[in-house]
C-alpha distance (Angstrom), angle and dihedral (degrees) to the residues before:
residue distance angle dihedral
M1 . . .
D2 3.81 . .
K3 3.83 90.8 .
Q4 3.81 90.9 51.9
M5 3.82 91.9 51.7
L6 3.80 89.4 47.2
R7 3.81 92.3 52.8
T8 3.85 90.4 47.9
T9 3.78 91.7 50.4
I10 3.82 92.7 48.9
T11 3.83 90.8 50.0
Q12 3.81 91.0 50.1
L13 3.79 91.1 49.5
R14 3.80 91.0 50.6
H15 3.81 91.3 51.6
F16 3.78 91.4 46.8
A17 3.80 92.0 50.5
L18 3.81 91.1 48.0
F19 3.80 89.8 48.7
A20 3.82 91.1 51.1
V21 3.80 91.0 50.5
G22 3.80 90.1 50.0
V23 3.78 92.7 50.3
S24 3.79 90.3 47.0
L25 3.79 91.5 51.9
L26 3.78 91.5 45.6
T27 3.79 90.6 51.9
A28 3.78 91.0 48.3
C29 3.79 90.2 50.9
G30 3.76 92.0 52.5
N31 3.79 100.0 41.5
G32 3.78 106.1 31.1
Q33 3.80 116.2 122.9
G34 3.79 91.4 -123.5
G35 3.83 95.5 47.1
T36 3.80 130.6 -123.6
K37 3.80 120.3 -13.1
M38 3.79 113.9 179.9
G39 3.80 101.2 -168.1
D40 3.78 142.1 16.6
D41 3.81 93.0 -91.7
E42 3.80 103.0 14.0
Y43 3.80 116.2 110.6
A44 3.78 130.8 173.1
V45 3.82 112.1 -117.8
M46 3.78 136.0 -177.3
T47 3.79 135.1 -158.9
V48 3.80 112.1 -125.8
N49 3.79 121.2 -138.8
S50 3.78 136.0 -177.3
T51 3.77 113.4 -98.1
A52 3.79 142.4 155.6
S53 3.78 124.0 -98.3
N54 3.79 126.7 -154.7
Q55 3.79 110.8 -139.3
T56 3.79 136.5 173.1
T57 3.78 134.3 -145.6
A58 3.79 119.2 -150.7
Y59 3.81 122.3 -140.4
P60 3.84 122.1 -172.8
A61 3.80 109.0 -116.1
T62 3.79 142.7 -173.2
I63 3.81 122.2 -139.6
K64 3.78 118.7 -136.9
G65 3.79 133.8 173.3
T66 3.78 117.0 -109.5
Q67 3.79 82.5 -113.5
D68 3.80 125.7 18.2
I69 3.79 102.1 -173.6
E70 3.78 120.7 -168.2
I71 3.79 112.2 -138.6
R72 3.80 112.0 -143.3
P73 3.81 129.9 170.3
Q74 3.80 118.7 -112.9
V75 3.81 94.9 -159.5
S76 3.79 133.2 47.2
G77 3.78 122.5 -113.5
F78 3.78 148.3 97.9
I79 3.79 120.2 -63.6
V80 3.81 107.0 -116.1
K81 3.82 100.6 174.2
L82 3.80 142.2 20.6
C83 3.80 105.9 -148.6
V84 3.83 97.2 -170.3
D85 3.79 137.3 24.7
E86 3.77 129.4 -115.8
G87 3.80 112.8 -81.5
A88 3.81 93.3 21.1
T89 3.79 121.1 145.4
V90 3.80 109.4 -122.8
R91 3.78 138.3 -174.6
K92 3.78 128.7 -131.0
G93 3.81 110.1 -80.5
Q94 3.82 95.0 17.8
A95 3.82 115.0 141.7
L96 3.81 114.6 -107.0
F97 3.83 105.9 168.4
K98 3.78 137.6 8.8
I99 3.80 120.6 -146.6
D100 3.81 122.1 -160.8
D101 3.81 104.0 -86.0
T102 3.82 100.6 -174.3
Q103 3.79 97.1 112.3
Y104 3.80 93.1 38.6
A105 3.80 92.9 50.8
A106 3.82 89.3 51.2
A107 3.80 91.0 48.8
Y108 3.80 89.3 50.4
R109 3.81 92.8 52.4
Q110 3.80 90.1 47.2
A111 3.79 90.3 51.6
Q112 3.81 90.0 50.0
A113 3.81 90.0 53.4
A114 3.80 91.1 48.4
V115 3.81 90.0 53.6
K116 3.81 91.9 51.6
M117 3.80 90.7 49.3
A118 3.79 91.6 48.8
E119 3.81 90.9 48.6
S120 3.80 89.1 52.4
N121 3.80 91.4 50.8
V122 3.78 90.8 49.8
S123 3.80 90.5 51.2
T124 3.82 92.0 50.2
S125 3.80 93.1 45.3
A126 3.81 90.7 49.0
L127 3.82 91.7 53.8
T128 3.82 91.1 47.4
E129 3.80 91.8 49.2
K130 3.81 91.2 49.6
N131 3.81 92.5 50.6
K132 3.79 92.9 45.8
K133 3.78 90.6 50.7
I134 3.83 91.6 58.0
L135 3.78 91.4 48.5
H136 3.77 91.5 46.6
E137 3.78 92.2 51.6
K138 3.85 88.3 54.1
Q139 3.80 88.2 48.4
I140 3.78 90.9 -121.4
I141 3.82 92.8 127.1
S142 3.76 130.8 36.0
D143 3.79 127.7 -103.9
F144 3.78 89.9 -109.4
E145 3.78 94.0 56.8
Y146 3.81 92.5 49.2
Q147 3.80 93.0 46.2
T148 3.81 89.0 51.5
A149 3.80 89.5 57.0
V150 3.81 90.5 49.9
N151 3.81 91.4 50.3
N152 3.81 91.4 49.1
L153 3.84 89.6 54.6
L154 3.80 91.9 49.9
S155 3.81 90.2 48.8
A156 3.79 91.3 49.9
E157 3.81 91.2 49.8
A158 3.84 90.3 50.1
S159 3.79 90.1 50.3
L160 3.80 89.3 51.7
A161 3.80 91.3 51.4
Q162 3.78 90.1 49.7
A163 3.80 91.5 49.0
K164 3.81 91.1 50.5
A165 3.81 90.6 50.8
S166 3.80 89.7 51.3
L167 3.80 88.8 49.7
T168 3.78 91.1 52.0
S169 3.81 90.9 50.1
A170 3.80 91.7 47.2
K171 3.81 91.2 48.6
Q172 3.81 90.5 49.5
N173 3.81 92.6 50.4
L174 3.79 89.5 48.8
D175 3.81 90.5 51.2
F176 3.81 90.1 48.1
C177 3.80 88.2 63.5
T178 3.81 85.4 76.1
V179 3.81 105.4 61.9
T180 3.81 109.4 -152.4
S181 3.80 134.9 -170.3
P182 3.82 113.5 -96.8
S183 3.82 92.2 -152.6
D184 3.78 145.5 3.3
G185 3.77 112.1 -76.6
V186 3.79 149.4 98.4
I187 3.80 124.0 -60.3
G188 3.80 120.5 -121.7
T189 3.81 128.6 -152.7
F190 3.83 126.6 -47.3
P191 3.82 113.7 -127.7
Y192 3.84 89.1 175.6
R193 3.79 125.2 55.5
V194 3.81 137.7 -175.8
G195 3.79 110.1 -49.5
A196 3.79 96.0 26.9
L197 3.80 116.9 130.9
V198 3.79 110.0 -128.8
S199 3.79 136.5 177.5
A200 3.77 141.1 169.5
S201 3.81 90.0 -87.4
I202 3.83 98.6 57.1
S203 3.82 114.8 134.6
E204 3.81 96.1 -130.7
P205 3.79 126.1 42.4
L206 3.79 119.6 -113.8
T207 3.80 87.8 -113.6
T208 3.80 141.7 -46.7
V209 3.80 128.5 -102.8
S210 3.80 112.7 -152.2
E211 3.78 122.5 -164.1
I212 3.82 103.0 -140.8
N213 3.80 105.9 166.5
D214 3.79 82.2 102.7
L215 3.79 122.6 16.3
Y216 3.77 133.4 -155.1
V217 3.80 117.7 -133.6
Y218 3.80 114.2 -160.5
F219 3.80 122.3 -158.6
S220 3.80 139.4 152.3
M221 3.79 127.8 -119.6
T222 3.78 126.9 -166.6
E223 3.78 118.2 -104.7
K224 3.81 90.0 -117.3
D225 3.81 93.1 54.7
L226 3.79 91.0 47.2
L227 3.81 91.6 51.7
N228 3.80 89.9 53.6
L229 3.78 89.3 54.5
T230 3.78 98.0 45.1
R231 3.80 101.5 34.4
A232 3.82 91.2 105.2
G233 3.80 88.7 70.4
G234 3.78 129.2 -149.1
T235 3.77 129.9 126.0
L236 3.79 120.9 -38.6
K237 3.80 89.9 -107.4
E238 3.81 91.1 53.4
Q239 3.81 91.3 47.7
L240 3.81 91.9 50.9
E241 3.80 91.3 49.7
K242 3.83 90.4 53.5
M243 3.79 94.1 51.8
P244 3.81 113.2 103.5
A245 3.79 124.4 -112.4
V246 3.80 113.7 -91.3
K247 3.78 131.8 -143.3
L248 3.78 131.3 -140.1
Q249 3.79 126.2 -132.2
L250 3.79 109.4 -159.2
A251 3.80 127.0 -139.7
D252 3.84 92.0 -95.4
G253 3.80 91.5 55.3
T254 3.80 96.0 -105.8
M255 3.78 122.6 127.1
Y256 3.80 120.0 -112.4
E257 3.79 109.1 -120.3
F258 3.82 96.9 -132.6
E259 3.78 127.0 66.7
G260 3.79 122.9 -131.5
K261 3.78 134.9 -143.2
I262 3.79 127.4 -136.3
D263 3.79 106.9 -121.7
A264 3.81 105.3 166.3
V265 3.80 139.3 34.8
S266 3.79 124.7 -171.6
G267 3.77 115.2 -114.2
V268 3.82 92.3 -144.9
I269 3.81 127.6 70.1
D270 3.80 115.3 -140.2
Q271 3.79 102.4 -120.9
S272 3.80 93.3 -158.9
T273 3.82 93.6 58.0
G274 3.80 103.7 18.4
S275 3.79 89.7 -129.5
V276 3.78 136.7 125.0
S277 3.79 124.0 -136.3
M278 3.80 114.2 -124.4
R279 3.78 135.0 -177.1
A280 3.79 131.1 -149.5
I281 3.79 126.2 -173.1
F282 3.81 122.0 -140.1
P283 3.81 129.1 -173.1
N284 3.80 114.8 -117.7
T285 3.79 102.6 -169.8
K286 3.82 92.7 145.0
N287 3.83 94.6 45.8
V288 3.82 91.9 -123.5
L289 3.81 93.8 136.5
R290 3.79 124.9 66.3
S291 3.77 130.5 -160.8
G292 3.79 111.5 -102.5
G293 3.80 94.6 30.4
M294 3.81 126.1 132.6
A295 3.80 127.2 -128.0
N296 3.80 143.9 145.0
V297 3.78 122.9 -102.5
L298 3.80 110.4 -141.4
F299 3.78 111.2 -149.5
P300 3.83 114.0 -163.5
Y301 3.79 125.0 -141.8
T302 3.80 136.7 162.9
I303 3.81 127.8 -126.2
E304 3.81 111.2 -151.9
N305 3.83 129.6 -151.6
I306 3.78 98.6 16.2
I307 3.81 132.9 140.2
L308 3.78 120.3 -126.8
I309 3.80 120.9 -159.8
P310 3.82 131.7 175.0
Q311 3.77 113.7 -96.9
N312 3.82 91.3 -129.9
A313 3.82 88.7 62.4
T314 3.81 90.6 70.2
V315 3.78 135.6 80.7
E316 3.82 119.4 -151.2
I317 3.78 121.8 -148.3
Q318 3.81 121.2 169.9
D319 3.82 93.1 -18.1
K320 3.80 91.2 -50.7
K321 3.78 125.2 117.3
F322 3.81 123.8 -136.6
V323 3.80 135.3 -178.9
Y324 3.79 133.4 -171.0
V325 3.80 110.7 -116.7
V326 3.81 114.8 -157.8
Q327 3.82 112.3 -127.6
P328 3.83 125.6 -148.9
D329 3.83 90.4 -98.0
N330 3.85 90.5 53.0
T331 3.77 93.7 -106.8
V332 3.80 117.3 130.9
K333 3.79 125.7 -124.4
Y334 3.78 120.4 -150.4
T335 3.83 102.0 -129.2
E336 3.80 130.5 -176.7
I337 3.81 117.3 -136.6
K338 3.79 135.0 -169.1
I339 3.77 116.0 -135.0
S340 3.79 135.2 -166.8
S341 3.78 120.1 -108.7
L342 3.81 86.8 -124.2
N343 3.79 117.9 88.1
D344 3.78 139.3 149.5
G345 3.80 95.8 -134.1
K346 3.82 93.2 -99.2
N347 3.80 106.5 53.3
F348 3.78 138.3 38.7
I349 3.80 124.5 -139.2
V350 3.81 106.5 -131.4
M351 3.79 113.3 -145.4
E352 3.83 98.7 172.9
G353 3.81 138.6 9.3
L354 3.79 101.7 48.3
K355 3.77 134.6 67.0
S356 3.76 133.2 -163.5
G357 3.83 110.6 -77.7
D358 3.82 96.8 30.5
K359 3.79 116.8 132.3
I360 3.79 119.1 -139.5
V361 3.79 133.9 -176.4
T362 3.79 108.7 -110.3
E363 3.81 103.0 -173.3
G364 3.76 137.4 30.5
V365 3.81 91.6 28.2
Q366 3.82 92.4 143.0
T367 3.81 89.5 69.7
L368 3.82 95.8 50.7
H369 3.78 131.2 93.1
D370 3.79 133.0 -169.4
G371 3.83 113.2 -75.9
M372 3.78 94.9 14.5
T373 3.82 116.5 147.6
I374 3.80 115.9 -128.8
T375 3.79 139.9 176.6
P376 3.83 105.0 -120.7
I377 3.79 117.2 -142.3
T378 3.76 129.6 178.1
Q379 3.75 124.9 -113.3
E380 3.81 89.0 -108.1
Q381 3.79 91.6 53.9
K382 3.77 90.9 48.8
I383 3.79 91.9 52.2
A384 3.80 91.6 46.7
K385 3.82 91.5 52.3
Y386 3.77 91.3 47.3
Q387 3.81 92.5 50.7
Q388 3.81 91.1 47.4
A389 3.80 90.3 51.7
L390 3.78 90.7 52.6
K391 3.81 90.5 48.5
D392 3.82 92.2 50.0
Q393 3.77 89.8 50.7
R394 3.81 92.7 50.0
D395 3.82 89.9 47.9
G396 3.79 91.2 50.3
N397 3.81 95.5 -111.7
L398 3.79 91.4 135.5
E399 3.78 94.0 151.9
T400 3.86 90.8 62.1
A401 3.81 99.9 28.2
F402 3.82 94.6 95.8
N403 3.78 104.3 21.2
């Protein structure tokens, strides 16, 4: 009985040890720096081919409203009311500020009275001129006396016109006491509050109204980049229409959901920087963007006839990149490559060292050395072996799980 229990215990210990080895190998396969390697000499390889890669270049940009309108008072006086708050969305003609209108209301009433007086004088002068005309036609009065009556009527009419002009000016000044928005937009900050004395000559505007249904994004592009875009020629309008849509990366690193279109290019190159100012327009239907904000314009372009390889297929020594190229006899050759500074975090763009049709080892490269003979397998074969190993382990076939 004791011998039977001993044999059972030994068998269980063997299975446990085999299980631990299997788990250890599985962990190594999943976490090794070189990736999964399913056998002593089996390595996953891939055939490289020329392809095209879509890349982007980022340009720092400033966001501006299609119109940023400074609001300034046209009359002097104390602010008595703020009709909206900072950051409010307003409509054209909506009241923003009220300035004390006491003196302007009095001037308006005085101008109204002056108009009525002038109208009365015109009426009196017209009656006098009419009566004088009848007497003059009957030769009862002289030409001089009649002409005097005519001149008095003309003078009265001129005085009426002057009074009406003064009334218009007084009415305008009274209306200016209510400062309104000249367009739809969003209100900026208020440097002046209730009680502040303002005038047309103040240094800062009362506020700014920014039209933000659409927003302009200003950025600068190098002269070389611009030449690459416009080399095809044609009118400026045709060149702008051919330019690709651009994207906007916001200050928090997120991407703006709408694309923009370049609609203006400066005709002058900044000699100090060698750059050209450009403008793109973006829709802002959800009011996410604000005038004065900062962002990055992402300009897309395509690189043709390049070779992309996984980054984990490379070995780095002293800032140089190397890959293992599989030879016809299944030996590997340690090969230096030149890569582009652009990458997506997963792949490298190979500029030199590889050609279309070459086969390279993609995983397990840390265990290779120059001239080593391997058994190449495809990525699909590697995955199939890995899945079979997992299945054997689940089924308890530990002795075959990692053979």
